N, C-alpha and C positions, 0 to 999 in steps of 0.2 A: 295864774294857776297852770301847771303843766298840762299839755294836751294829752288826750287819751293814749296816743301811741307811745309817748314818753313814759307814762305811768305803767303801761303794760310791759314795756321793756324792762323797767326798773323792778317790778314786782312779779315777773313771769314765773319765778320759782317759789314765791311766798303765797301759799294757798290761803293763809289767814287774811292777808291783805286783799287778795283777789275776792274774798267773800264779803269783807266788811268796808273797804274803802268805797265811797260813793263817787260815781263818775260824774263829769259835767253834764248839765241839762241837755247839751247837744254835742254829739261826737261826730266829727267829720270823717269821711271815708279816707282810707290810706291814700297818700299822694303818689303812690306808685303801684304798678301791677306786676304780676309774675308772668313767666313764660306760659304757664298752664292757662292763665286767664286769656292771654292773647290767642293761644292755640284753640281753646274750647269755644270762645266767642266766635272765632273765625270759622271753625268747623260747623257749629250750630247754624250760623248764618248761611254757610255754603249749602248745608243740608236743606235749609228753608228755601234757598234760591234754586237749587237743582232738583231735589227729590220732591219736596212738597209743592213746588210751583208747577210741576208737570201735570197736565190734564190730558190724559191719553184717551183715544177713541175706544169704543167698546170692542173687545176682542171678537173675532168672527166665531160663529157657532162651532163648538168642538175644540176651541183653544182657550177655555176658561178654567182649566185646572190650575192648582196653586203654583206648580213649578213653571208652567207655561206663562202665567201672568207675571211671576217674579222675574223670569228670564227676559221677558219683554220690557218690564220696567227697568231692569238693570241696563239693558242695551240703550234705552233712551236716557238714563242717568249718565252713562258714559258719554253719550253724544252731547248732552247738555254741558258736561264738565269740560270736554275738549273742544267742542265747536258749538257754542251757544247760539250762534247766528242761524244755524240750521233749524233749531227749535223755534227761534223767533220768527223765522220765515213761515214755518208750519202754523204757528199761532196766529200770525197776521192773516194768512190765507183763510184759515178757518173762521176767523172773525168776519172777514169780508164776505165769505160765503153765507154765514148765518145772517149777516146784515142784509145781503141781497135777497135771501129767502124771505125774511120778514117783510122787506119792501115789496116783493112781488105778491105775497099773500095779502098785504094791506091794500095793494093796488086793486086786487080782485074783489075783496070783500068789504073793505072799509074806505070807499071813495070819499074824498073831501067835498064838502058842499060848495064848490065854486063853479063858476060858469065853465071853466076849462074842463073840470071833471065831469060836469053834466054833458058837455058836448062829447067827451070821450066815451061816456056811458051810452050815449045815444048811438054811437058808431060801433060799440062793442059787438062781438059775436054773440048770437043768441044763446049758445051754450054757456058762455061766460056770464051773461046776464041772468040766466036761469040758476047758475051756480050761486051767484051773489044773493039772489032772492031766497034760495034754499038754505043759506048760511044761518045756523042757529046762533043766538046771542051767546050761549054758553061756549060754543066753539070759538067764536070771535075773541073771547077773553083769553084763550090759550095761545094766541099768536104772539107770545112774548119772545124776546131774544133768547131766553133760556130754552124755550120749546124749540126754536130754530137750531140752537146749538145741539140739542138732543137729537134732532133729525140728522144734522151734519155729521155727528159722531157715530152714526149707525144705530140709532135708538129704535127704529121701527122695523120690525121683522114680520115676514109673512110666510106662511106654509105653502110651498109649491109642489109638494110631493105628489099630490093627486093630479098634477098637470104633466108629469114626466113619464115616459115609457122606460122600461128597464134598460133597453139598449142605449138610451141617451145618457144614463147616469155616469158611465165611465169617462165620457168626454166633457163633462160639465166643468166650467171654470171653477177655481177654488172657492170663490165667494158664494157659489150655489151648491156646494157639496152638503150632503145631509138633508136635501130637500127644503132648505130654508133660503130665503132671499132677503136682502136688506134694501129698504126703500131709500133711494137717493133724494137729495133736495130737488133735483129736476123732476123725479117721479112724483113727489108730493105736489109740485106745482101743476103737473099734467093732470093729476087726479082732481085737484082743486078746480081746474078749468072745466072739468066735466061734472062738477057739482059734488065731488066726493072728498070732502075735507077729512083728514085723519087727526082727530084731536087726542091729545094726551094731557091730562090735568097736571097742574103745577105740583100738586101733592104727590102724585105718582113719581114724577121726576125727582123731587126732593127726597123721597123715600129711597130711591136707588143711589143717590149721590152720597159719598162718604164724608163730605165736608160741609159745614154750615158757614153762614156768613160770619159768625163770631170767630170761628177757627181761622178763616182767611184774614180777618183783621189782626189776630194775634201774630200770624206769620209776617204780615206786612209791617207790624209794629217792630219786630226784631230786625227786619230788613232796613226800616227807616232809622232805627237807633244806630245800626252799624254805619250807615252812610253819614249820619249826623256827626258821630264821634270822629270819623275820618276827616270831615270838613273842619270841625272845630280844632282838632289837634293840628291840622296843617296851618290854620289861621293863627294859632298861638306859637308857631315855630317848632312844634314837636315833630320829630320824624315818625313816619309810619313804618311798621314792619312790612316786609315785602309781601307776606301772605295777606295783609290787609288791603294792599293795592290790588292784588289778584281778586280777592273777595269783592272789592268795590266794583269791579267790572261785572261780576255776576249779579251784584245788587241792582245795577242799572238794567241788566238783561231781565232779571226777575220782575222788576217794576213794569217793564213793557209787556212781559208775558202775562202778568196778572191783569194788566189793563185789557189785554185781548181776551183773556180766558175767565174774567171775573164772573161772568154769567154762565160759564160752561160747567155742567155737573162734573164732579171729581170721582174717579175710580169706579165708574159704573161697569159692572161685569156682565150684565145681561140686558139685552134689548127687550122692548115691549112687543109681545105677540099681538098682531093686529088681525081682526076679522076681515077678510077680503071678500066675504060673500056679496055685499052690495055692488062691488066693482070687479067681479071675477073676470069678466071679458077684458077689462083693461089690464088686469094682471096677466092674462094670457098673451096679450100683445107685448107687454114688457118682457115676459119670459122668451117669447119668440124672437124679439130683437136681440136678446143676449145669446141665445144658443142656436138659432137658425132652425131649418135651412134658410139661408139668406141669399138674395132677397126673395120674398114671395110676391106674387102678383094678385091684385084684387080686381076682378072683372065685375061688371054688373051681374048680380045673381039672376037666375031664371027660375021660373016656376015649372017650365016644361022643357025637358032636354031636347024636344023636337025643334026648338028654336035655334039649334046650334048653327044652322046655315046663315043666320043673321050676324053680321060682324058687330062686336061690342062698340058701344058709343064712347065709353071711357075705360081706360085700363091704367091702373096706377101700381107702383111698386112700394113695398114697405121693407125697409132695411134700416139698420142702425146708422148707416152712413148717409143715406140719401134722403131720409125722412119719409113723408107721407104724400108728397105731391109731385111725383115724377111720372109723366106719361110714358108708357111703354110703346114705342113705335119702331118700325123697321127703318133704320137710317137711310136705306137705299130707296125704298118705295114711299116712305112717309105714311105708310098704312100700319094699322095695328096688327100685331102678330095673330095669325089665324089659330084657332083653337078648336078642340073637340071636348064636349062635356062628358064626364064620367061620374058615375055614382058608386063610390066605394062602400062596401059593407061596414057596419059599425065596428067590426073586429080589425079593420085596417086593410091596406092594400098598397100596390105600387102606383105612384103617380109620375107620369113623364112630363117633360117640358112640352108645352103646346096643349096640355090637357088641363081642364079645370073642373073643380067640383061644382055641383049645382048652386052651392052657396056663393060661388064666385072666386074661390081661392085656387091659385095655381103656382107653379114653380118657375123661376126665371132662368136658372143656370144649369141645373142637372136634375135628373129623375131621382126619386127617393121613395123608400118604403115608409109609409105612414102607419105607425102603430095606433091603437085605439085612442090613446090620450093625446097624441100629437094630432090626430085627425080631429078630435074634439076641440083641440086648441085652435086649429085653423078655422073651424066653424064659428067658434066664439069670437075670433078676431073679425071675421067678415060681418057678423051681426053688429059689432061695434062700429065698423067702418062707416056705415050710413050716418050714425050719430056724429062721428068725427067730421065727416064731410058737411053735414047739415049745420054743425056748430061752428064751421069755419076754423077747424082745428089748425093750430100752428105750433111749431116747435118753441120751447121756452127759450128765453134769452139766457145770457150768462154774464159773468163779470166782464166788464169792458176791457178792451186791449190796453187802454191807457192805465187802468188800475193794475193790471198784471205787469206792465212795464215798470211802473213805479215800485211795486213790491219787489220785482227782480232787481231793480237798482238798489233798493234798500238791502237786499241780500248781499250784493257786491260791496256795499259800503260798510257793512257790519264788521268784516274782518279787518278793514282799515282802522275803524274805531277801536276794535279789540286790541290790535297791535299798538295803536297810538297811546292808549291809556297805560299799557305796560311799559311803553317807551319813556314815561315820566320817571321811571326808576333808573334812567341812564346813569345818573351820578350816585346811585345807591352804593353803600359799602358792602360789597359781596365778600363772602368768606375767602375766596381765592381769585386770582387774576383770570384763571381759566373760566370760572363761572361768570365773571364779569364780561369777558369777551364773548362767550356764548350767548349771554342774555342780550347783548347789543346786536348780535347777528341774527338770532332766531326770530325776532319780531318781524323780519322781512318774510319769513316763511309763513306768517299768519295772514299775509295779504297777497302772496303770489302762489298760485297753483297752476303750473304749466305742465300738462301731460302727466305721465306716471311718476317721473322723478320729482315734479313739483308737488304731487300729492304726498309722496314719502316725506319730503321736507316739511310739508304742512303738518303732518301727523307728528313727526319728530319735534317740531317747534312747540306744538301744543302740549305734548307730554312733558317736555323739558320745563316749560313754564309752570305747570302744576307741581312737578316734583321740586323744582328750585324754590318755589314759594314756601314750601314747608322746610326744606333743608336749610334755607338761609337763616332760620331762627337760631342756629348754633353760633352765629356771629352777627348780632344785631346791635346797632348803636344804643347807648344807654338811655338816650332821650326817648326811645320807643317805649320805655317802661314807665314814663311819667303819665299821670292821669289828669283828666279834668274833673274835679271833684263833683261839680253839680250834675255832670252827665251820669255819674253812677247812681244818682237818685231816680233817674228815669227807669221805668220797668223794662227789663231786658233779661236775656238768658246768658 
């Protein structure tokens, strides 16, 4: 019996036969595909690999308008299309930071019941042990990798408008404009060490995310189908269209991006506003470290300014660079700097170097007018300082240098892999000799970036690869239109 394709060709203009002739019980898919099928399957896979796979951080406050979000997304799409290794580097660093945050939180609040852990707990700082004891079970359940990604992407926002004087606002860094601040992963760890864990429920995070687990599986399914059909076609001796080779590179990149970002919420546009009331003094310290004056000096506070003639027993500086444990001494005499105590009114006043407030706060480098909120901020920090000192406060750790070196090496290796995969098309039948020569030359530009000229070559090479992948469809070997029939039965777009 003739196959369905022969019957359709024979009776294509006979509407009576098309209505009454019965087809075979099983009709195979056509043994060839058209240019539009190659083009659209490649474009849809490229969209899945480039646009859908991008999990961007939350925009800073004030940059959540529709056009601002679209412009930001388009910029990252262009970056992923031309230089996917940059996006892969960002994804891997964010995964490592989220993993590090989860590890540090679990180390604080979920110690393992081993002898080593017991010994470590016995030697832990009092503040950290108190924090662990105060950790509620409900909050412990929120320390998932998804929560840590939410923190890393800027999901925790606090209102600092009541901590800033008007004269400070024009000089604020961009991330503090509008009286809002984003808690970093290091800030979350420091709060946790002081017993202030900031929980956000999984349901709240999921409500803000624009993609579900099922949606990610669908996208990965299309990416897997594209990779599988390229491998099967190659194994059966069918040539690939150049655009399919290009898309295959992005398929590999998308697989790695999804592996890094699978637990990261997608397209979250607004962070969660956190109540900082229980740890207001800690927030004051964080703000002080960001905007200055830097550094400030913490002397032992006094109850009676008449004790000013007695030299302080301990003097320490607080700055973003030096941390919390640097004694302030005169390098020539080895003695602490002499100071005089001043009591400024609540409305503020001028504080000079060598002067200190009764709470113990002073300035290390230059005099400054302290407005009422800045004055209140310094008083709040000094009230916190005793707790920090008693709790054995220490700076948080960070990603190890070895991990950073490995990730950087991965960043350098990616352009080589990108160019190497495209180099497999060395013997491809290009439409013209000029295009063939250019293709063989420009892959070098994908692995060599030397100075400004190297960067120009790099950008030109990437743009040419993308354009040539599409333009080459005008002269493709006929074998590229052959299909593997069983592959067409698999769900795909």
